[in-house]
N, C-alpha and C positions, 0 to 999 in steps of 0.2 A: 631495439626494433619499436617502432612504434604499431600504439594499439591504436590501430584501428576501426575497430566497430566492436561491443558489447561482446560477442563471444570473443575475442582477442580475452577481453579482462577477464572472463569467466576462466579460459585457460590459465591464466596467470594464477588466479587467486587457488585453481582445484591445484598448482602446482605448487605452491608457497603458504596454504594451510597446515596444518595436522588435518589427519585424517578426520578425526572428530568430531573436528569445526566444519571442516567441508562436509559432511555428513550432515550434520543438523543444519546448517545453511541450503541443502542440494534436498534434505530427505522429502517425498511425500507417505501421503498415507498407504500404504496395503502393498499394492501392486505399482504405484506410483502412477495408475492408466491416467487420472485428470489431469495429476501435474505434466506432464507429457504432453496430454493431448489438449492443455492450454495454448502451448508454443503450436500444434502440428495448428489446430483450430485455424490460427492465424494465415498458416500458407494456405489452409484450403480457396479465403476470400481470395477473387481477384478483384479488383479496380479496374473499370474503365474510364479511360482521362482523357480530359476534352482541352482541343488544340489551339493554336492562333486566338489566346485568348490575354494577350498582352502579360505576361507575369514577370515585369522586367524591377518590379516594387513589390515586395511582398511581407508580411504582416503576420505574424505567428501568436500574437497578444490574445489571450482573453480575460473574462473572468467566472471566479468561482465565490459564489456565495458572495457575492458583490464586488468584491476583491482585486485587482488588473494584477494578473501574474505572468510573466514574457511569455511561457508558452504554456501547452496544456498538460506539461509531466510533472509530477510531481513525486514525492518520496512517500513510497506507502508505508505500515509502522510496519515495524523487524526488530526482532531482539537481539539481546547482547550486543552490540557493535564493539564494544573491547576485544570481542575474542577473536577481529576483524583488523586494528588498527587499536593502540594504545589510546589514543584520545578518543576514541571511538564517539559516542552522538555528537559531541561536542564538534568532530570534524566534519559530520554528516550536515550538521544545526549553518555551519559557516557556509559550506559548499552552497545548499542552500537558498541561506543570502544572497551569496553573490551571487545566484543566477537567478532571484527574484521569481522563485516559485515555493510552492508547498509544500511543509515536510510536517506529516503526521507523524508526532515523537509516540514510541508505544514504551504503555506500563512497563512490558517486562526491559527500560534503559537499564543500561552500568554507566550511565551519569542520570545526575538527577535532573527532575523541568527545571530546577532554579541554576543548574551549572549549564544549562543549554540556552538559556534564556540569557545571561551573562554572556554565554562566549560569541552570541549572535542576537544584539538586543532589537535588530531593525528588522530579524528575520518573521514573516508569516507564517503562524504555525497554529498545527490543530494539536488535541491529543486524543489517542486512543485507550479506550480503557476496557476494560471487563467487569462485569457485576459480581462481586463477592459474598459467599453465604455470609461475611459480618460487612454488611450495609454500610455501616462507619468507613468501613475501609475504603471504599468506594467514595461517600462522601466528602471523607478528607483529601483524597486527592483530584477530585471535580472543584472543593474551593482551594485548593491550592495553584492548579494551574489559569481557572477564572481570574486570580490577582493578579497571575502575574502576567496576564495577557494574552494567554492563548485563545484562540477568536472562536472553535465549535470541537466540541465534541465528536468522535466517532466511536459509537457504542459496536463494538466485537461481535456478534450475536452468533456464530456457528462453530461456540467452542463450551457446549452445556459438559460434553468429556475431551478432555486431550484426544486425537489421534494415533492412530496405530503406525509409529514408525521406524521401521523395523533395526534399522540403523543403528539406533538412538538407543536400544536394547540392547542389541549386541553388544554396541562400545560401551553400556551403560554409563551415555553423558550425563555429564554433570557441568556445573560451572568452574574455572577451576576453584580454587582457596581467594587468589586474587580480587576475584571479581564479586559484584552480588548484584540483586535487583534492586539501585538505589535509592529506587521512593518510599521503598519500603524499608530503608534502613530502619535497623532496631525494633522494627514494628513486630516481627515472629521469632525475638529470642526466646521465647520460652516453649517455641514449639521444635525450635532448630535441631533437637534431638531426634526427633521423628523422619520418617520416608520424606522424601522430596521429590519434585516435577520440577524441572525447568527454573531451578532458582527459590522457590517456595513452596512451603510445605504442599504435600498433596492433600486432595481434597480444600483447598481454599475457594477456586471455582463454584460459583452457581449453580447446578442443573436442573434448578427449577426455574430458573428464569424465564418469564413471560411476555407477554405485552405490556401486562398493567407495568411492568418495569419501564418501558421507557417513560409512561406516565410518571408515574416515580422518578426518572432520570429530571424530566423535563421540569418536575416542583423543586427540586432543589438549583437548578442552577437558569441564569439567562441565557447562557448559551445557546445557537443552534444544535441541534442533536440528529448527526448522520449517521444512517446505520449501516454497517457491513456486514457482508457475506449475506444478502438475497440473491436466489439462483429464480426466483419462481416469477411469473405476475399474480399469483394468489398472496403473496408476500408484499409483493410492490404494493398490490393497494392497499393492506394494511396498515403497512408503511405510511404512507400518502392521508389515511382516513387517521390515523395516531399524531399526526401535525408533525412528522420530522421535517428537516428540510434537507435531506438528501440520502441517497442509497449508491450504496459501492456494492456495486454488482463482485460478487469474488465468492470464491469457492477455495482461500485461505493459502491460496498459492497451491494446490492440491494437497494438501496437510490434513486436512480432518475426512470427509467423506472421501472417500475412493469408490468412482464411477457416477459422480454427476455429472452434470456439462460442463465444457470448457468455459469459462467467464465470457467470453468473446461469443459464443453461442446461443449463452442466456441473455444476454444485452437485450438483444431487440424487442423483444416479448415484455420487458420489463419498460424499455424506451412508448413502447404503444400502448401499454396500460397506463402508463404514465401521465404523456400525454402534456408535458414541458408545465404541469404543477408544481414539482419541484426537480431539483439538477442529481441526474443520475453519472456517475462517474463508474469507471471499471478499472481494474486489476487482474495481473495473473497473463505469463507470457510473452509482455510488450519486448521486444528486442531489438526494431527497427522505425526508426522514425516512419515506414511505411504500414507496422502496424498502429502506429497513434493516430494515422491518417483515417484506417478503415476504422478506429473506433471511434471514430468523431464522425465519420460517415455514419455509422451505426447509431449515431444519436447520443454518445457517449461528452460531455461537457469537460473533460477533462482524465485524463488516466495517471496511475501511479503505477512507480515498480517497486518491486522490493528487492530478490537479489541481487539483480545489477547493480545496487546500493551497494551494497555488502563487497561487491569484487572490485567495483571502484577503492572501496576503503582498505580491503588487504593490501591493492596495488600501492596505493600514495595518500594515503588520508583522506584528507579536504581536496586535496589535488586532484585526487585520485575520483570522488565522489563529482567534483568537477565537470572533469575531463568527461565522462559518461552522462555526465547532464548537457555539458555541447555537443557531444558526438549525436543523442537524439534532436536534439535541437539543430541542429545541421541537416540532419537527416528529413527530417518531419519537414523544414522548408522546401528543401529537394523536392522531397514527395508529393507535396503541395503544388509546387510550381511544376511541373514533370505532368502534373495532372492539373493542371489550369484552374489552380485558386489560389487568388490574391492575398486571402484575410481566410479564418476560420469559420467567418459568418458565410465564407462561400460554400463552405466542407456540406454537402448531404447525402442521403440516399442515391442519388442519382448516379454517385459514383464507385457504386457497388453492381456486381455483376454476379444478380443470385441467378443458381444455377438452374438449368432447364429441368424440371423432373421428369 
Protein backbone atom coordinates (compact mmCIF):
# COMPACT_ATOMS: atom_id res chain seq x y z
CA UNK A 1 0.00 0.00 0.00
CA UNK A 2 1.31 3.45 -0.89
CA UNK A 3 1.60 5.86 2.04
CA UNK A 4 -0.23 9.00 0.92
CA UNK A 5 -0.32 11.28 3.98
CA UNK A 6 1.62 11.79 7.20
CA UNK A 7 -0.94 9.83 9.22
CA UNK A 8 -0.11 6.76 7.10
CA UNK A 9 3.53 7.10 8.13
CA UNK A 10 2.48 7.45 11.76
CA UNK A 11 0.48 4.21 11.59
CA UNK A 12 3.38 2.40 9.93
CA UNK A 13 5.83 3.59 12.60
CA UNK A 14 3.50 2.63 15.44
CA UNK A 15 3.15 -0.88 14.01
CA UNK A 16 6.87 -1.41 13.38
CA UNK A 17 8.79 0.29 16.22
CA UNK A 18 9.20 -1.34 19.63
CA UNK A 19 6.65 -0.21 22.23
CA UNK A 20 9.28 1.64 24.30
CA UNK A 21 10.61 3.47 21.23
CA UNK A 22 7.12 4.37 19.96
CA UNK A 23 6.13 5.59 23.43
CA UNK A 24 9.29 7.70 23.68
CA UNK A 25 8.61 9.51 20.40
CA UNK A 26 4.86 9.80 20.98
CA UNK A 27 5.07 10.96 24.59
CA UNK A 28 3.61 14.17 25.86
CA UNK A 29 3.90 15.48 29.39
CA UNK A 30 1.40 14.46 32.08
CA UNK A 31 -2.06 14.02 30.48
CA UNK A 32 -0.84 15.00 26.98
CA UNK A 33 -3.40 17.82 26.70
CA UNK A 34 -0.95 20.20 25.05
CA UNK A 35 0.45 17.51 22.76
CA UNK A 36 -3.03 16.71 21.50
CA UNK A 37 -4.11 20.35 21.33
CA UNK A 38 -1.19 21.08 18.97
CA UNK A 39 -3.07 18.99 16.38
CA UNK A 40 -6.62 20.01 17.28
CA UNK A 41 -5.77 23.72 17.14
CA UNK A 42 -4.98 23.49 13.41
CA UNK A 43 -8.34 21.82 12.77
CA UNK A 44 -10.13 24.75 14.46
CA UNK A 45 -8.62 27.27 12.03
CA UNK A 46 -10.60 27.90 8.85
CA UNK A 47 -9.28 29.30 5.56
CA UNK A 48 -10.88 31.99 3.35
CA UNK A 49 -9.92 30.87 -0.17
CA UNK A 50 -9.81 33.36 -3.03
CA UNK A 51 -10.74 32.14 -6.49
CA UNK A 52 -10.04 33.01 -10.15
CA UNK A 53 -6.50 34.14 -9.36
CA UNK A 54 -4.56 32.28 -12.15
CA UNK A 55 -2.67 29.69 -10.15
CA UNK A 56 -1.25 27.95 -13.24
CA UNK A 57 2.27 28.64 -11.98
CA UNK A 58 3.18 28.38 -8.31
CA UNK A 59 6.37 28.89 -6.34
CA UNK A 60 6.84 27.50 -2.81
CA UNK A 61 10.36 28.88 -2.25
CA UNK A 62 11.15 31.10 0.71
CA UNK A 63 14.16 32.20 2.74
CA UNK A 64 15.16 31.62 6.36
CA UNK A 65 17.93 33.77 7.84
CA UNK A 66 18.69 34.96 4.30
CA UNK A 67 19.13 31.47 2.81
CA UNK A 68 16.73 30.18 0.15
CA UNK A 69 14.95 26.88 0.81
CA UNK A 70 12.64 25.07 -1.60
CA UNK A 71 9.55 25.27 0.63
CA UNK A 72 8.80 26.54 4.15
CA UNK A 73 9.09 23.23 6.03
CA UNK A 74 12.22 22.21 7.90
CA UNK A 75 13.12 19.39 10.25
CA UNK A 76 12.79 20.24 13.95
CA UNK A 77 15.42 18.95 16.37
CA UNK A 78 14.43 15.51 17.68
CA UNK A 79 16.64 13.08 19.55
CA UNK A 80 17.91 9.56 18.86
CA UNK A 81 17.12 8.98 15.18
CA UNK A 82 19.03 5.67 15.28
CA UNK A 83 16.17 4.28 17.39
CA UNK A 84 13.95 4.61 14.31
CA UNK A 85 16.43 3.65 11.57
CA UNK A 86 19.97 2.25 11.74
CA UNK A 87 21.56 5.18 9.88
CA UNK A 88 19.78 7.69 12.08
CA UNK A 89 20.54 11.38 11.63
CA UNK A 90 22.79 10.69 8.65
CA UNK A 91 19.68 9.59 6.72
CA UNK A 92 17.70 12.63 7.91
CA UNK A 93 20.51 14.93 6.79
CA UNK A 94 20.67 13.39 3.30
CA UNK A 95 16.90 13.67 2.86
CA UNK A 96 16.79 17.35 3.85
CA UNK A 97 19.79 18.09 1.62
CA UNK A 98 18.02 16.37 -1.30
CA UNK A 99 14.87 18.48 -0.79
CA UNK A 100 16.87 21.66 -0.19
CA UNK A 101 15.41 22.65 3.15
CA UNK A 102 16.67 23.26 6.70
CA UNK A 103 17.62 20.52 9.15
CA UNK A 104 17.98 21.49 12.81
CA UNK A 105 20.31 18.86 14.26
CA UNK A 106 19.60 17.89 17.87
CA UNK A 107 22.29 17.92 20.55
CA UNK A 108 20.88 14.49 21.45
CA UNK A 109 21.83 12.92 18.12
CA UNK A 110 22.89 9.30 17.81
CA UNK A 111 25.29 10.37 15.03
CA UNK A 112 27.97 13.01 15.61
CA UNK A 113 27.80 16.47 14.06
CA UNK A 114 30.88 15.49 12.01
CA UNK A 115 29.20 12.34 10.63
CA UNK A 116 26.12 14.37 9.69
CA UNK A 117 28.15 16.96 7.77
CA UNK A 118 30.18 14.26 6.00
CA UNK A 119 26.99 12.52 4.86
CA UNK A 120 25.35 15.66 3.46
CA UNK A 121 28.13 18.18 2.84
CA UNK A 122 25.90 20.68 1.01
CA UNK A 123 22.96 20.56 3.40
CA UNK A 124 21.66 23.70 5.12
CA UNK A 125 21.82 23.05 8.84
CA UNK A 126 21.23 24.73 12.17
CA UNK A 127 22.31 23.20 15.49
CA UNK A 128 20.03 22.91 18.53
CA UNK A 129 21.72 23.18 21.90
CA UNK A 130 21.05 23.25 25.61
CA UNK A 131 22.99 25.16 28.25
CA UNK A 132 24.70 22.72 30.61
CA UNK A 133 25.81 23.22 34.20
CA UNK A 134 29.30 22.75 32.78
CA UNK A 135 29.36 25.71 30.35
CA UNK A 136 32.55 24.33 28.78
CA UNK A 137 30.48 21.44 27.37
CA UNK A 138 28.14 23.89 25.66
CA UNK A 139 31.05 26.04 24.50
CA UNK A 140 32.95 23.10 22.96
CA UNK A 141 29.95 21.94 20.91
CA UNK A 142 29.26 25.52 19.73
CA UNK A 143 32.80 25.83 18.42
CA UNK A 144 32.61 22.40 16.79
CA UNK A 145 29.44 23.16 14.84
CA UNK A 146 30.60 26.64 13.88
CA UNK A 147 33.79 25.15 12.40
CA UNK A 148 31.70 22.53 10.56
CA UNK A 149 29.59 25.13 8.77
CA UNK A 150 26.32 24.99 10.70
CA UNK A 151 24.55 28.28 9.96
CA UNK A 152 22.69 29.09 13.20
CA UNK A 153 22.34 28.02 16.82
CA UNK A 154 18.91 27.11 18.11
CA UNK A 155 18.83 27.51 21.89
CA UNK A 156 16.10 25.41 23.49
CA UNK A 157 14.83 27.35 26.50
CA UNK A 158 11.84 25.35 27.76
CA UNK A 159 13.76 22.56 29.54
CA UNK A 160 15.15 23.80 32.87
CA UNK A 161 13.93 20.35 33.93
CA UNK A 162 12.59 17.50 31.80
CA UNK A 163 8.80 17.21 31.62
CA UNK A 164 7.10 14.19 33.21
CA UNK A 165 6.45 11.68 30.43
CA UNK A 166 4.52 8.90 32.08
CA UNK A 167 5.17 6.11 29.59
CA UNK A 168 8.93 6.71 29.65
CA UNK A 169 8.80 6.24 33.42
CA UNK A 170 6.64 3.11 33.13
CA UNK A 171 8.92 1.68 30.42
CA UNK A 172 12.07 2.78 32.28
CA UNK A 173 13.15 4.20 28.94
CA UNK A 174 16.88 4.04 28.28
CA UNK A 175 19.00 4.19 25.14
CA UNK A 176 19.95 0.65 24.12
CA UNK A 177 23.61 -0.18 24.87
CA UNK A 178 24.69 0.00 21.19
CA UNK A 179 23.53 3.65 20.90
CA UNK A 180 24.84 6.77 22.55
CA UNK A 181 24.58 10.53 22.46
CA UNK A 182 27.43 10.71 19.95
CA UNK A 183 28.27 14.40 20.40
CA UNK A 184 29.30 13.65 23.99
CA UNK A 185 31.03 10.35 23.30
CA UNK A 186 33.69 9.91 25.96
CA UNK A 187 32.75 13.09 27.84
CA UNK A 188 30.74 11.46 30.62
CA UNK A 189 32.77 8.32 31.37
CA UNK A 190 33.40 9.34 34.95
CA UNK A 191 29.68 9.77 35.70
CA UNK A 192 28.65 6.66 33.76
CA UNK A 193 27.87 4.76 36.94
CA UNK A 194 25.26 7.29 38.13
CA UNK A 195 21.63 7.68 37.06
CA UNK A 196 21.09 8.82 33.49
CA UNK A 197 18.29 10.71 31.79
CA UNK A 198 17.82 10.31 28.04
CA UNK A 199 21.36 9.17 27.36
CA UNK A 200 23.36 11.59 29.51
CA UNK A 201 23.89 11.81 33.29
CA UNK A 202 20.92 13.19 35.23
CA UNK A 203 21.24 16.83 36.30
CA UNK A 204 23.47 17.81 33.36
CA UNK A 205 21.03 20.51 32.21
CA UNK A 206 21.28 23.83 34.02
CA UNK A 207 17.98 24.96 35.59
CA UNK A 208 19.52 28.36 36.43
CA UNK A 209 19.56 29.33 32.72
CA UNK A 210 18.34 32.91 32.25
CA UNK A 211 18.42 35.76 29.73
CA UNK A 212 22.03 36.51 30.64
CA UNK A 213 22.97 33.13 29.14
CA UNK A 214 21.67 34.39 25.79
CA UNK A 215 24.25 37.19 26.01
CA UNK A 216 26.86 34.59 27.04
CA UNK A 217 26.05 32.45 24.00
CA UNK A 218 26.29 35.45 21.67
CA UNK A 219 29.68 36.29 23.19
CA UNK A 220 31.20 32.91 22.22
CA UNK A 221 29.88 32.64 18.64
CA UNK A 222 29.43 34.60 15.44
CA UNK A 223 26.43 32.48 14.45
CA UNK A 224 22.89 33.87 14.68
CA UNK A 225 21.07 32.69 17.81
CA UNK A 226 17.47 31.53 17.47
CA UNK A 227 15.42 30.83 20.60
CA UNK A 228 13.14 27.80 20.62
CA UNK A 229 10.37 27.47 23.17
CA UNK A 230 8.74 30.91 23.40
CA UNK A 231 4.95 30.99 23.87
CA UNK A 232 4.17 34.54 25.07
CA UNK A 233 4.44 38.07 23.74
CA UNK A 234 6.36 39.13 26.86
CA UNK A 235 9.16 36.65 26.17
CA UNK A 236 9.09 37.46 22.46
CA UNK A 237 9.73 41.12 23.28
CA UNK A 238 12.60 40.14 25.60
CA UNK A 239 14.05 37.95 22.87
CA UNK A 240 14.11 40.88 20.44
CA UNK A 241 15.62 43.13 23.11
CA UNK A 242 18.37 40.56 23.68
CA UNK A 243 19.33 40.64 20.02
CA UNK A 244 18.36 37.13 18.97
CA UNK A 245 17.84 36.55 15.26
CA UNK A 246 14.74 34.37 15.40
CA UNK A 247 12.10 32.69 17.54
CA UNK A 248 10.65 29.22 17.21
CA UNK A 249 7.21 29.29 18.79
CA UNK A 250 7.15 25.85 20.39
CA UNK A 251 5.88 23.88 23.38
CA UNK A 252 8.40 21.08 22.76
CA UNK A 253 5.76 18.90 21.08
CA UNK A 254 3.70 19.01 24.28
CA UNK A 255 6.51 17.20 26.14
CA UNK A 256 7.31 19.86 28.76
CA UNK A 257 4.54 21.92 30.42
CA UNK A 258 1.15 20.30 30.02
CA UNK A 259 -1.66 22.86 29.91
CA UNK A 260 0.15 25.51 27.91
CA UNK A 261 -1.19 26.75 24.58
CA UNK A 262 -0.98 24.93 21.27
CA UNK A 263 1.95 26.42 19.36
CA UNK A 264 -0.25 27.71 16.54
CA UNK A 265 -2.53 29.44 19.08
CA UNK A 266 0.48 31.28 20.57
CA UNK A 267 1.83 32.34 17.17
CA UNK A 268 -0.34 35.42 16.46
CA UNK A 269 0.47 37.38 19.63
CA UNK A 270 4.18 36.73 19.10
CA UNK A 271 4.09 37.80 15.44
CA UNK A 272 2.14 40.95 16.44
CA UNK A 273 4.73 41.80 19.10
CA UNK A 274 7.79 41.12 16.97
CA UNK A 275 6.39 43.16 14.04
CA UNK A 276 8.93 41.86 11.54
CA UNK A 277 12.01 42.82 13.57
CA UNK A 278 13.15 39.16 13.56
CA UNK A 279 11.87 36.00 11.90
CA UNK A 280 9.29 33.86 13.68
CA UNK A 281 8.90 30.12 13.07
CA UNK A 282 6.59 27.52 14.59
CA UNK A 283 6.66 23.79 15.34
CA UNK A 284 4.21 21.33 16.88
CA UNK A 285 1.23 19.63 15.26
CA UNK A 286 1.94 20.21 11.56
CA UNK A 287 0.57 17.20 9.69
CA UNK A 288 -0.71 18.55 6.33
CA UNK A 289 0.12 21.12 3.70
CA UNK A 290 -2.87 23.16 4.79
CA UNK A 291 -1.38 23.30 8.32
CA UNK A 292 1.72 24.82 6.73
CA UNK A 293 -0.44 27.34 4.85
CA UNK A 294 -2.30 28.31 8.05
CA UNK A 295 1.00 28.82 9.89
CA UNK A 296 2.35 31.11 7.20
CA UNK A 297 -0.93 33.01 7.01
CA UNK A 298 -0.64 33.66 10.75
CA UNK A 299 2.85 35.05 10.28
CA UNK A 300 5.35 32.19 10.54
CA UNK A 301 8.25 32.40 8.08
CA UNK A 302 8.72 28.62 8.13
CA UNK A 303 7.44 25.61 10.07
CA UNK A 304 9.38 22.66 11.48
CA UNK A 305 8.25 19.05 11.82
CA UNK A 306 9.45 16.70 14.55
CA UNK A 307 7.64 13.39 14.92
CA UNK A 308 6.69 13.05 11.21
CA UNK A 309 10.40 13.00 10.28
CA UNK A 310 10.91 10.13 12.71
CA UNK A 311 7.96 8.28 11.18
CA UNK A 312 9.57 8.69 7.76
CA UNK A 313 12.81 7.24 9.12
CA UNK A 314 10.97 4.29 10.62
CA UNK A 315 9.38 3.59 7.24
CA UNK A 316 12.42 3.70 4.95
CA UNK A 317 15.25 5.81 6.34
CA UNK A 318 16.39 8.58 4.02
CA UNK A 319 13.78 7.67 1.41
CA UNK A 320 11.02 7.79 4.02
CA UNK A 321 12.02 11.25 5.25
CA UNK A 322 12.16 12.44 1.63
CA UNK A 323 8.65 11.09 1.07
CA UNK A 324 7.29 12.83 4.18
CA UNK A 325 8.83 16.14 3.07
CA UNK A 326 7.65 15.66 -0.53
CA UNK A 327 4.08 14.95 0.60
CA UNK A 328 4.05 18.15 2.68
CA UNK A 329 5.55 20.09 -0.22
CA UNK A 330 2.92 18.79 -2.67
CA UNK A 331 0.05 19.33 -0.22
CA UNK A 332 1.28 22.86 0.58
CA UNK A 333 1.51 23.74 -3.12
CA UNK A 334 -2.03 22.42 -3.67
CA UNK A 335 -3.48 24.24 -0.63
CA UNK A 336 -1.80 27.46 -1.79
CA UNK A 337 -3.30 27.15 -5.25
CA UNK A 338 -6.75 26.22 -3.96
CA UNK A 339 -6.75 29.31 -1.76
CA UNK A 340 -5.53 31.58 -4.55
CA UNK A 341 -1.85 32.06 -3.64
CA UNK A 342 0.84 31.82 -6.31
CA UNK A 343 3.83 32.29 -4.00
CA UNK A 344 4.55 32.63 -0.29
CA UNK A 345 4.54 36.44 -0.49
CA UNK A 346 0.80 36.28 -1.30
CA UNK A 347 0.01 34.34 1.89
CA UNK A 348 -1.31 36.64 4.63
CA UNK A 349 -3.83 36.92 7.44
CA UNK A 350 -6.70 37.66 5.08
CA UNK A 351 -6.62 33.90 4.39
CA UNK A 352 -7.67 33.14 7.95
CA UNK A 353 -11.29 33.10 9.06
CA UNK A 354 -11.31 34.58 12.54
CA UNK A 355 -14.33 33.11 14.29
CA UNK A 356 -17.04 35.56 15.34
CA UNK A 357 -16.97 35.84 19.13
